[in-house]
N, C-alpha and C positions, 0 to 999 in steps of 0.2 A: 921469180914470181913464181908462189907457191903453186905444185900438183898434186894431182890426183889421180891414182889408177881408173881406167876405163875397163868396160868388159872384153876387150882383147887382148888386154894387160897392156896395155900402152897407155902413157901419162898424157892426162890434161891439165892444161892452166888453172887454177879457182877463180871463177870472175867476183870480184870483194861487191861491186857495185852492186849489182842487183839484192843482197844480203841487207847491204844499207839503205838501200831506199825504201826494202820493206821493213825495217825499224822504223825508222823516220814515220812512213805512212800507219803504222801501227800506233808510234806515238801521238802524230796529230787525232789517229782517230780515237784514243784513250781521251786525250783533251779534250777533244768534241763531248764525246759522253759524258764527261767529269760536269764541262757547262751546261749540258741540255739537263742533265738530275740537278744541277744548283739551279737553274732555270725553272725549272719546273717545282724543284721544293719552294724558292722564293715566291712561285707564284699561287704556291698552295696557301704559304703564311701570307700571302699579300690580301688573300679572297678570305683566308678566316681572319685577318686584321678589319678589313673594310667590310664583312661582313659585321664582324660584334662589336667595332668599335666608332665607324662611320657612318655604316647608313643607316643604322636605329636611330643618328641626330643628325642626320641631313636634313630633313623638313622644317622649315619653318614655316608657321601658317601665317598667311596673308592677313586673313581678318585683325589679325590679332594689333596690328598697326594701322587700323584707322582711327582717326584721331576727329572726328568730323561731330560728332555729338557727344553732348554732357552724359556722366552717370550719373546714378543714383542711388543711394540706400534705404533698403525699405525694411522696416520691422514687420512681424506677422500677428496680427490684431487677432485675442486672444478668446473671441466671441464667435468672429467671422471665420478664423482661419484664414484671413485674406491676407495679402502685402497691403501696407499701406508705407505711401511716402514718408521716411525720418527726415533725408538732407541732401540736398543737390549737390554734387562737384563742381568745381571749378577748377580750373589748371593754376598751378602753384606756379610754372615757369614761364620765361618769359618767350614765349614763343605762341607765332598765329596762325595759322596753316592755311595757305595758299594754293587755289589748286593747278594744277598744271599748266589748263589752260589761260589763267594770270599772270604766268610767269614767263619774261621776256624773252624773246628768242635768243636774243644776246646772250644772253647769263647760262640759258642752258647751251648753247656753243662753247661759249668760254668755258666753263664746266669739260665738256666733253674735249674741248681738246685741248685741256691742259692737263686733265687726270687720265683718262682714258680714248683717247684718239680713234681706236677701233671697235667703240662700245656698240657702233650700230652692226657690225660686222660677225660679231663674234655671239657663243649664248650663252656667255656669262663667265667663260675664261677665256684669256687672252694666251694664247697657249705658246707666241712668242714671245710675251713678257716672264712667262712663268717657267720658258727654257731658259731665257736669263738669267732669271730668280735660280732655277736650279744648279747653272756651271758656277753663278757667284758661291755659291753654299759649298760646290765641291772645291773649290780652291780655299777655302776656310774661312768665305766671308762671313757677314752677319747675313740673316734669310730674310731678306727684306725687297719690298721690287715686287710689280708683277702683279698686283691686284687691280681688279676693275672695278666701276663703280658698283658694280652686284657686289661684288663682295667685299667692298668697303661700307655700304651699305649695310650687309648682314652682321659685319663684325663690331659696327654702332650699335646695333640692334640688340646683340647675343653676347653673351658674357665672355665669349674666349676672345682674350684682348693679350694671350701670350703670345711670343712671338718664337715656335715650336715646327718639328715637322706637321706632328698630328694638326695644328693651328691650320695651317698651310693646308692640309691634304683635305680636313674637314672643311675649308673653307670652299675651297672648289668645287667638293660635290654637293653643299651648300646651293653654290650658287647656278650650278648646273638644273638643279631643281629647282632652284626659283624662278629660273626665266623659262621653264615648260609653263607655268600657270600665270605671266605677268610680262604684259606691253613693256618695252623698253619706255615707254611714256609711264607709266604706274613707277618702274621704277627710276626715273628720274625726280618724279613729283614725292617721291619719298625721302629720295636722295636729300634733296634742296630743301625738305621740310626738318629734315632730321640732323641735318650735317652743325655742329657747335661753332661758332664762328666770333668765340670771345667776348668779353664785355656782358656776361651773361645771357648771351643771345642764343638763343637754337631757332634754326632753320633761318631763310633769307628774306623773311620778309620782316620780322623783327630786325633782322641786323642793318637791313635798308634805313629803316625809322631809327636806328640808335645810331649810325654811323653817318648819315647824309640826309634825314629828317625828309623823308620824300617815302611811298610807296612803292614796294620793289618795281610795278609797272612803268615809274615813269625814271627809273636809273637810265644814263647816258651806257655806251657803250664801254668808254673809260672806267665809270663806278659799278660796270658789271665785273669788271678784270678786277677790280683792287678787292670786290668783295670776296670773290670767288680765290685770289691769293690767299686768304686767309685759311682757308681750311687746313689746308698743308701743314700747318703749325700754328694755333691761334696765338699762340704766347710771343714766339717768334717776327710773326708775321701781322703782329696790331700795329693798325695806321697810325694809334694814337702813342704807342709804346718806340714802336720801330718803324719810322715814316717811308724812310730809306729803301730797308726790307720790303715793304710791302709794295713800293713803283715798282723794284728789279723785277719781284715775281710778277707782278700786272703788266710789265714789258714784255717776260718773257710768255703770259699768257696770249698776249695779243699778238708776239710772233708764232705760236703756234697756229692762231687763228688764220693767219693769212696765210702759214704755209698749208695751210689743209683745205685753204679755198673756202672758208667760211665768211671772211669778209675781203673786199680789195683793198687793195692799195690806198688809195684815198680814204675812207673809213680806216684803215689802220692807223693812217699817218694821223690823222686828224686825232686820235683817240692817243697815240704815244705822245701827243703834244699836248694833250691835257693832263696825261699824270705826271711829262715831265714838269708842269706849271706848277703843278702843285695840287692836287684836289679838294677842296672844301670839304672838311669833313666837321656837324656842327656839333656833335658832343664832346663837349673837352674833358671829360674825366667820370670815374666809378662805373659802378656797375648798371643794367638797367634795372629800373623798378620793379622790383615782383612783388610787393604788397598788396594784401589783398584785404576786404572789411568780411571778409567770410569766415571769420573763425568756426573751426569746427569743435565740438565738442570732443572731450576726452574720448566718450566712447568712440567716437565716428573716427576720430581722427587715430583710433587705434584700430578699428575697421580696415582705414588705408592703409597702412604700413602692413598688416597681417596679410590681403590681398597683393599688396608688393611683393611682398616677402613671398608669398607662393606660387605668384603669378614668374617670379626669377626662380624660383626650384623646380616647377614643371617646366617651362617652357624657356630656360636660358636665356631668360632673356634681361637686359641689363638693366639697371637702376632707373636710368634717364626712359627706354621703351616700356619697362612696366607701371613707370607714373604716369607717363601719358597715358596708359590705357588706361589707368584708374580715375583722371583725373578729366580727362575729354574724351575716352573711348567708346562711350555710349554703355558701359555696364551697367548690369543693375545688380546691385549688390546686396542679398538678403542677410540682413545682422539675426544677431540670436539678442539685444537689445529686448528686456523687458519694461516698457516704458512705466511705468506703476513702482518698480522697483528703484528705478534709476531716478524716479521723482524724489522717492524717500532719501537717497543717498543725495542726492542735491540739498535736498533743504536741511540736510544736516554740513556736509559740507560747504555749504556758500553762505553757512551762519558761523562766521568769527568768535561769537561766546562761545560754541560750545567747544574751542580751545584756544581760549584766551591769551595760555604763557607766552611769557617772550625770554630772549636770552639774557645774559650779560651785556651783547653788544648789540640789544633791544631786538635780533632776529624774532621772529615771530615762529611759534611751532606748527611744525609740519605733519601734515596726516596722508595716508594714501589710502585706498582700498578696492578691494576686488571681489564681487559678490558672483559665485559660482551657482546652477540650477544642479538639480539632481544627474542628469545628464550631462555634466560637464558644459554646458555653453555658459558663457559672462552676458550674464543680465545684469549687472550694473557693475560702475567701476565710479572713482572720483581719482584724478589723479594729481590733485594736491588740496588745498584747501583752499575758498574763496573762489573768486570766479577768474575763469581763462582769457584771457585777452588776446592771445596771440595763438598762433598758428607752428608748430612747429616746434613747440616748446619739450622741457623735460615734464614727460610724465613717470613720478614715482613710483606707479605703481605696477609697471611694466617692463621700467627703465634704469630707475636708481636699484641700487644693490648694499645692501644694509643688512650687520649681522643680524643673525637671528636669536641667538641667545639659547635662550631655554626650551626656546619653539621646537627648538631642531631636535628635543631629547627622543619623541615618539617615531622620529624617523630614522634617527642614525642609530638609535641603541634599543626600547624599547620592543618595537614592532619587528626587527629583528630578530632579536633573542625569542620573541614569543613565535615566531614563524618558524628559528630552526629547534623549539624544542627545550633550551636551554632556562626557561623561566616560563612562570606564571604569575599573575598579578597576585596570588599567597605563595608565593615564595617571599624567604627571608634573607634579607640580606643587609649587611652593616654600615648604619652610615657615619661612617668613621674614615677617617683621610687615607687615603688609596697610598701615596708614597708622599718622601718627602723632598721636597722640592728648594734650592737652593738655602738649605738649611730650615726651611717650613714645610708644616704639615699642607700637604695640596691635595684635593681643593679644599675651599673652604662656602660652606652654605652662605646664601642670600638673609637667611633668619640666624643667622651668626653663631648656632654653636651647632654639634654634633649630635641627632639623636639616637644611634645606638642602633641594636637588631631590629630592623622593622620592615613590614608587608611592602612589596614592592609598589601595589597601586597607593600605599601609604605615599612612598615616597615621589613616585608621580604628583599626589594631588598638593604635597608639599612643596615641590619642586628640591628637591635635592638633587644637589651637584656631585656627592659622592657616589650613589648607586649607579648611575649612568655609566660613570667611568669605570666601575667595576666590570658591567655590564660588557661595553668595551673591549677591555681587557680578557674577559674569555671568550666576548665572539669573535675577537680578530678587528683589525683596524682595517683588513682588504676587504671583508666581508658588510662591514658597514658602509665602507665609501661604496660597493656594488650595489645594495641598497636603495643608497641614496642617487646614485646615477642612473644605474638601471631598470628600477622599482617605482621609483617616485622623481623619476626623472628632472630632477634638480640640475640647472643647467649652468651653474656657474661656479662648480666645484674646481680646484686646483690641485690636479696630482701629481705626486713626485718624479712624473715621466715630463711632468709641463716645466714645472719648475722643483729643482733641487734643493732650494734654500727656502722657499715661502709656499707651504703647499698645505691645504688639510688632511693630511695620513697623520694627524697624531690627533691624542687624548682631548686636549682643550677644546681642538676644533670641533673635533664630534662629539665631544658629551657636554661642552657647555656652549655650544653654538659660533665659536671665534671663528669664522667662516672667512677663508683669506680675503675671497674678493665678496663674501654678504652673498644675500639671496632678493630676489625680486618678491616682490608682494603674489604677483602671478603665479610664480613659482610655489610657492608656500601654500595658498589656496586649492592649485592643483593636485599638489602632493596628499594634503587632508584632506580633499574629497574622496581619496579610498579610502577612507576610515567607515564611511556612511554607506558608500557603493559594494559595501560587504567584499573590500578587497580587491577590485579591478580599477586600476589607471584607467582612464580617458583623459587626451593632450584637452585642455580648455580651447575654445574657440568662439570667437567674436563673430561669424558668420556660417550660415548652412550652406550657401554655394553662388557662385556669381557666373552671370550670363549674360550674353550676346547678341544682338538679333544679328540675323544672317540670312539672305534670302528670303526674308519674311518668317524666318523660323527661331525661337529662341535655342543657340548653342552654351552648353555648358562648358564652361572655360574650368571651374573649380569646381570639386563638388566635397561636401563636410557634412553633407546629410547622414551617411553611415557612417560614422567615425571607428575607426580601430580600437578596440578594445584589449587592453593584459592584465594577465591578474601580477597584480604587484605583490598581496600577501593572503594568507589563505583566509576564508572568511570566520573561523575560530578567530583567527589572529585579531583581525575587524572589532569582532564583536569583545573582545579581551581591553581591546584599547576603549571603544566606546564608553565601556564600564567603568573603565578608570578614567578618562577625561571628561563625563560626567559629575565623581564626585571632585574635581578640579572647580567645577561650577556651583555645585550641591555642596560642598564643603563636610560631611559628615559627619567626620572628627577634627573639624575646626580651625583646619588649617590649609584651605582650599584657596590657592592666589587667583583664581577666577571667580571669585564672588561677587566682585562686580559686573560681572557681565550677563549675572543671573537676572532672568524673566520668569514667570507664574505661565502656565497651559503649554507650557511647548518640551518636549525632550530636547537636549540641547547637549551640546560638550565642547571640551576645547581647553586650549592650552597656553599659558604666557609665556612671553620672551622676554628677557633683560639681559641687555649687555652691560661691560664694566661700568661702573659709574651710573648708569643708567641714561645713557647715552640714548637709547635706542630702544622705544618699548613695544612690543606685539601683544597681538591677541590674535590666533589662528581657532574657529570654532566651526560648529555645523549643526545641523538640526538632518531629520530624514528628508527635508527639503533644499534646505542651500547650506551653501557651504561659503565663509566671507573671510578672507583675512585680511586683517589692519596693521599699520603700519605705521607710530609716531616717530618724530624726532626733529633734530634743527636739521635743514639739507646741508645748508653752507657751510657752518663752523661747530661742528657735533658739540655737544656738551653736554654736561648732568642735568634732566629733564628734574625741575626743583622738588614737582609734588613725589617726590620718589615712594611714597607711602602711599599713593595710588598708582593705578594705570590708566591711562588716556585713554590709550589704545583698547582695552575691554570695557569702557564707557560706550567710546563710539559706535563700538560694535552693537551695543546691547540698542544704542540709539536707532540703529537702521534696523538689524534682526526682529528687534521686538513688534516696530508695525509691520513689516512685510508679514509677519505671520498672523498677523490677524485675521479670522476669518476660517483660518486654516485648522482641522480636528489637528487636536495630539495623538501622534502614535509613537511606539518602541521601534530604535533600530532594530534590523532584520536579527533575529537569532538562529543559528544553525540549529539542526536535530544534534540530541547526546548530551545537553545539557544535564552535570550531575552534581549534589549536594553533598558535602564530607565537612564534618568537624574538626576544624585545625585546629592546633595550636601557633599563637602569634607569636609567638617567640621562634620556632622551630620551623613556621610551615608544613610542616609533619603532621599526621592523624595524631590528634589529641588523645595524649594517656589520663587516666584519674588525678596522675599527680601536679598534670596541666589546672586540674579546677583547683588544685591548692597554692596558689602563688600569693604572695602576701600582700602583691595589690589588687588583689583579686582576681578571678576565671580567667586565665585565658587561651578560653576554649571561644571559637567565634565558628560560625556556618560559610561556608566559601562553596562558590561554584565553578566547575572544572568541565570542560567537555572531555567525554569518557578515552580514559589515556591517559589524560592531564594529569588526575588527582593521584596524591601522597598515597603510595602502598606500606611505609612503615613509620612507626609509631615517633613522638616524641621523643629526641636525645636529649633534651638537653634538660628538660625537667625529669631526673632521671632518679633521686633519691627527695627524701624527707629529712626534714632537721626541725627540734622544739624552739621555739623564740620565746621570749617574754612578755608579755605584752606591753608592761610597763616599760620596758627600755627599750623593746623591736631589736633587742640584740640576740644572738645565741642563746639557750637557755644556761646559768650554771648549776651548780649544785644545792644552791641555797633559792631558789625562784620557787615562790611557793606554788602549786599542785594549780592553785585555781588562776595563775597566772600563764599557764603555760599553753602554747599553740603549735599544731602541727601544720610546718609548710613545704612549701617544695621553691627551692630557688635556683632560678636556671644558672647552669653552668657550661661557659665555654672561653676558649682564650682568645684574645683578642691583643693585636698590636697595635694602641692608638697613636705610635710615634709620640706621646707627649700628651697628647690631646684628651681632654675629659668627654664623655658621652651621657646624657643624661640616663641611662638605664645602669650606668656602672653601679650605682646603691643597690640594685636589685640582684645583681650576680652573687652565686652562692662564695664565690671567691674573693668577693671584694666583702661580704659578710662576716667569713670567716676570719678575715685579717684585723676584723675590728673587736675578735674576741668575744668574752663569752659577757653577761649580763653584769655591768658597773653598779646596779642599782640595789643588788642583795648579793651583796660579797661575803656575810657569813648565815651560822644559822639561825636561824629567828628565837629569841628567849621564849623557853619553856616555862611550863605553870607549874606553881606548888602548894603541895596541901600539907598546912603546918601543924597538922596533928601526927606525923609524921613524923617530926622533929625530936632527936635523942643528943642532947650536948654531949655525948661520949661518943660519937657515932657520927665523924667528920662527913659523911656521905650523907646524910639527911640535914644538912646546914643547909639553909635559905641560900637561892642565888644572890649577888650582890645586886644586880638590877632590879629585884622588888624587895631587897630588904637592904637600901646602902645603909641603914646606919648600924647593920648587924654588928654584934662582937663580943665575942662567946665568955668574956673574962665579965660581961656585964648583961646580967639577965634582964633585964629593963628592957634591953633590944631584943630578945629573942621571940622568936612568933610563937602566937598561942593560937589555939584552937577559935578562941574565942575574939571578937573581934572588941578591940579596944573602945571605951566610953566614947564616945562625939565630946568636944566640948561644948560648952553651953552653949545658946544661938540667942543671937542677938535680936532674931526678928520676931516681930509678935507671932503668940502662940508656938514658937518655935521651939525647937531643943528636945521634945521627946520623940521624936522617928529617929531611926538610925540612919545615918549617912551609908549609903549604898557602896560595896566594895571597886575599887575601879577596875573595869574588864582588862583579864589578861592575856584576851582571844582577837585577833584579828577580824574585823567583820569578813563571814565571808561571802556577805552577798555583794560587795563591791566590786564592781567588774570593772578594769583597768582598761582606758581607751587605747584603742590600738594606736600605735603612732606609725604613719605613713610613712613609706619609705624617704630617707632624703632624696634630691634629685644634685646628681655632681652638675 
């Protein structure tokens, strides 16, 4: 044993036991402290998580799930401002609501026995079953089980169907909160009316009629057990498809009722015998009939879709719950429809003669239209041509996605570039191929040629393909996509992150409108409505608010009365676009593609759109009052619309827009302050110089509008020099061109890589004219005049020119020129022969002006 010295100098043994004990206690203390701190940290983390993620979503509004009353859609009377009933809604699901007091006690008891035996004892959560579920999770098993009837009900009502820890925690807190304001009877009534029981049956009432051919109140105990057995898995326990499975679970339910004292042995045995003998099911096959004669209009059905969507988004309801609320939850839905405008749309779209074409397969040409007012309200809609004969059919105005073609250009190219200060309507770009693609110049234009250098405004008017492609090259693909997604809110774009192989991040997609998934008519109308609204985007809406009566008060569930607005582009950008799109319709240069949409008495603007082979035709246009988008094409089997020379979409647009503007005062689009006028050159887009007046095609000077700061400050750099041309040949003047035929002109001079393609302005370029050489008409000096009196036979320099005296021979004096004119031959004319014949003129007539030849077009 080790020893140590004491005070008296003696030695004492060292006791190691005490030190070891102290070490152990210290270790335990440290471990305990770490544990406490860890628990405290986890508790804090858990508290924050519950506060931020769970508790804000824990409350579920009870009133939302009442389905005892019909819902109604209203519109606002323009004269009185009061709501007027438009249409009543009737439930589309196969569900009949049955109150708690009409549900058989046996059905209630068997439900509790098999699904939640401690239902009446807990307050929404069965902690015993939850503990087993947590233990199962700790062992690595799936997170399942433990849900009470209250939790199952809330899971059915809300969108949280994923099996995760978060969902289970949220489910617990929701159940605890729900039971604070609901009785057990209310919960059972909701549960038994919401559960899905297969065969398109929702709730026990319709299921009883479907499976047993009787009201739910007349079900026997055995039938109640069979019915409630389905809810655990409607496919697995369907009595038509799997009768043995249904019977086994029904027997389990009956045993549970006996064990819990809900029935005595005699009733149990009788019901068991019935199940084993085989219950009689009255419906043999197929789903329950949910058809209805109440066909909703295109507009009303879209209102229903929008309200269901928004209820799900705001309250996290399931499709089923939101649909039940809309159809039979006693809602009041205040729609944005204008019956007068809708009536005009209906008159056009119900009349097949307005679009009589058919495809090679015999398929009728289709169309869809959306009309928005200045506030972004959807005031009218047509989802297809002809009469709507069924519900839940394809609405081509909101659900179909078709490539927008050239109608995308103001959104993807022109507006973003204007907004970024890259161009103005008076910028000049080259309408020539942008690149070589597979050995060919790309892109081509629908008008079949390349124009050459032109104003952006003219490119918009004639719907050039090359100019927006050049613009997007400078702007950048990413910026173009950002404007389409974030500013104009096209909902169908496909990014490279979505799909690396097929997406919209390319010149063809953005400049020519070949979007991967296309665009909807609704999205296009909303995007274009930015321009008459001075650059402000406002999401289109079919309703202003949705309310529900509770305790005698009208409670607002959804409110769009003051929708959010956001700046999409600058007001100056919107004005520039408006001015250019007006010209698409008015066609001041004679090339406007939207001329068919034109009507008088109203300021209107718009843009056409056509896809490859004219399979889709669009027109999206607007006035200060309305914006409307129209698509036409073949819905099922797209093919070329035969009348490619005309645009049926523009024609339909005019047929609707012209009558709805009758009686409205004509007014211009708003113009921001700061407009200035500058004389520009049409070939450079810069300030015009003196030479711009001398272009052989005529003056290239034009007044243009700019907002202060956008106007050019540099002078034209293409008309930099002057040359003389011969008026008779139209070529550069040569040494022998007469003075009177000379003109001083200024050809534009610029470089171009046309990739083998010719442009119509090629012949007007200085480089082209120089390549043609000098005048080919005046190739030698003109003949001089000759005075015969100067003739001296001994001086050869005085001899006459051969051109005037072709027979002159110095050795023959008779051919020599003389100062006196030769005597004329005797005349055979009566009284003639006495007057001398005048000498032929030796000079060209200086009064004869040669006609100026226009430059040839390439």
